[in-house]
C-alpha positions as CSV (number, residue, x, y, z in Angstrom):
1,M,-34.3,7.4,31.6
2,Q,-32.6,6.4,28.4
3,G,-30.1,9.2,28.9
4,E,-29.2,7.9,32.3
5,D,-28.5,4.4,30.8
6,T,-26.3,6.0,28.2
7,A,-24.4,8.1,30.7
8,T,-23.9,5.1,32.9
9,G,-22.8,3.1,29.9
10,R,-20.3,5.7,29.0
11,R,-18.9,5.9,32.5
12,T,-18.7,2.1,32.7
13,F,-16.9,2.0,29.3
14,L,-14.5,4.8,30.3
15,A,-13.7,3.0,33.6
16,A,-13.1,-0.3,31.7
17,V,-10.8,1.4,29.2
18,G,-9.0,3.2,32.0
19,G,-8.5,0.0,33.9
20,A,-7.3,-1.8,30.8
21,A,-4.8,1.0,30.1
22,A,-3.5,0.9,33.7
23,T,-3.1,-2.9,33.5
24,A,-1.3,-2.5,30.2
25,M,1.0,0.1,31.7
26,A,1.7,-2.1,34.7
27,G,2.7,-4.9,32.3
28,C,5.4,-2.6,30.9
29,T,7.3,-2.6,34.2
30,G,9.2,-5.2,36.1
31,G,7.7,-7.1,39.0
32,D,9.0,-4.5,41.5
33,G,7.6,-1.5,39.7
34,T,10.8,-0.7,37.8
35,P,10.9,-0.4,34.1
36,T,12.0,-3.4,32.2
37,E,15.4,-3.3,30.4
38,D,15.7,-2.7,26.7
39,T,16.6,-5.6,24.6
40,D,19.1,-5.6,21.7
41,V,16.3,-5.2,19.0
42,P,17.3,-2.6,16.4
43,S,15.3,0.6,16.3
44,A,13.5,1.8,13.2
45,T,16.5,4.1,12.5
46,E,19.2,1.5,13.0
47,S,19.3,-1.7,11.1
48,A,20.5,-5.1,12.2
49,S,23.3,-5.0,9.7
50,T,24.2,-1.7,8.0
51,P,26.0,-2.2,4.6
52,E,28.9,0.1,4.0
53,G,29.0,2.3,1.0
54,G,25.2,2.8,0.5
55,P,22.5,0.6,-1.1
56,Q,23.3,-2.8,-2.4
57,S,21.5,-4.9,-5.0
58,G,20.2,-8.3,-4.1
59,G,19.2,-9.9,-0.8
60,T,15.9,-10.7,0.7
61,L,13.2,-8.2,1.9
62,R,10.9,-9.6,4.6
63,V,7.6,-7.8,5.2
64,G,4.9,-8.5,7.7
65,F,1.2,-7.9,7.0
66,E,-1.9,-8.1,9.1
67,S,-3.6,-10.6,6.8
68,E,-2.8,-12.9,3.9
69,L,-2.2,-11.6,0.3
70,T,-5.2,-12.5,-1.9
71,G,-3.2,-12.2,-5.1
72,L,-0.8,-10.0,-7.0
73,D,-2.7,-9.5,-10.2
74,P,-3.4,-5.7,-10.4
75,H,-6.5,-6.4,-12.5
76,Q,-8.2,-8.8,-10.1
77,T,-7.1,-8.1,-6.5
78,E,-9.3,-6.0,-4.2
79,S,-7.3,-6.7,-1.0
80,V,-5.7,-3.6,0.5
81,V,-2.8,-5.8,1.7
82,S,-2.2,-7.1,-1.8
83,W,-2.3,-3.6,-3.2
84,V,0.5,-2.6,-1.0
85,V,2.7,-5.1,-2.8
86,V,1.2,-4.4,-6.3
87,F,1.9,-0.7,-5.9
88,N,5.5,-1.5,-5.2
89,V,5.9,-3.8,-8.2
90,C,3.7,-2.3,-10.9
91,E,3.6,1.3,-12.2
92,T,0.7,3.4,-13.5
93,L,0.5,5.8,-16.4
94,L,-0.5,8.7,-14.1
95,T,-0.8,9.4,-10.4
96,F,-2.3,12.4,-8.5
97,E,-0.2,14.9,-6.7
98,D,-2.0,17.6,-4.7
99,G,-5.2,16.7,-6.5
100,A,-3.8,17.1,-10.0
101,P,-2.7,14.4,-12.5
102,A,1.1,13.8,-12.6
103,G,3.0,11.6,-15.0
104,R,4.5,8.2,-14.0
105,L,4.9,6.0,-17.1
106,A,3.4,8.8,-19.2
107,T,5.4,11.9,-19.7
108,D,2.6,13.8,-21.5
109,W,-1.0,13.2,-22.3
110,E,-3.8,14.9,-24.2
111,I,-7.6,14.5,-23.8
112,G,-9.6,14.5,-27.0
113,D,-12.4,16.9,-27.8
114,D,-15.0,14.1,-27.0
115,G,-13.5,13.7,-23.5
116,R,-13.3,10.0,-24.0
117,T,-10.1,9.7,-26.0
118,Y,-6.7,10.0,-24.2
119,T,-3.4,10.0,-26.0
120,F,-0.3,9.3,-23.8
121,T,3.4,9.8,-24.5
122,L,5.2,7.0,-22.8
123,T,8.6,7.3,-21.0
124,E,11.4,5.6,-22.9
125,D,13.2,4.2,-19.9
126,A,10.4,2.0,-18.4
127,R,11.3,-1.7,-18.4
128,F,9.7,-4.9,-17.3
129,H,11.3,-6.8,-14.4
130,P,13.4,-9.9,-15.3
131,P,12.8,-12.5,-16.8
132,V,10.9,-10.4,-19.4
133,D,13.5,-7.6,-19.1
134,R,12.5,-5.4,-22.1
135,G,11.2,-1.9,-22.6
136,M,7.5,-1.1,-22.2
137,T,5.6,-0.3,-25.4
138,A,2.2,1.2,-26.3
139,E,1.0,-2.3,-27.2
140,D,1.7,-3.3,-23.5
141,V,-0.5,-0.4,-22.3
142,V,-3.3,-1.3,-24.8
143,Y,-3.1,-5.0,-23.6
144,S,-3.4,-3.9,-20.0
145,F,-6.5,-1.8,-20.6
146,E,-8.1,-4.5,-22.7
147,R,-7.3,-7.1,-20.0
148,M,-8.6,-4.8,-17.2
149,N,-11.9,-4.4,-19.1
150,Q,-12.5,-8.1,-19.3
151,E,-15.4,-9.4,-17.2
152,A,-13.2,-11.9,-15.4
153,A,-11.0,-9.1,-14.2
154,M,-12.5,-5.8,-12.9
155,G,-14.6,-5.3,-16.0
156,A,-17.8,-4.8,-14.1
157,D,-16.2,-2.0,-12.2
158,L,-14.4,-0.4,-15.1
159,S,-16.8,-0.9,-18.0
160,A,-16.8,2.8,-18.9
161,V,-13.0,2.8,-19.4
């Protein structure tokens, strides 16, 4: 008897989804059943204004997200939406490519015999964004790890780092 209710429930659900899909498709046509006309909205491959001569510096980038940003501090935010922005502004020492570590800010690294000591060689061309506008140093990396390990940041999650 429970199987019959489940089967009926599935049929009802599929009928409702099918009806909703048909209604949505009908909404894509004009009142007389003809497709609606395209508007002059640029497609993903064409832009509203294409600069000549390639990329240009400056301007405004407008991005839409499905929810509000909760912060841009990489040591405190847990929001996926915020991480989308953070990953485009901040850089990491390493990343993973095909499951293996690959350098980003680090050009080389060694793991100590104890498995707990890591030594990184940093790229020389990494710079902070203006207004700081200076090269990255080993002290900056140490500061980031110490800050990340604070309880007010993500210290509870990263206490083993």
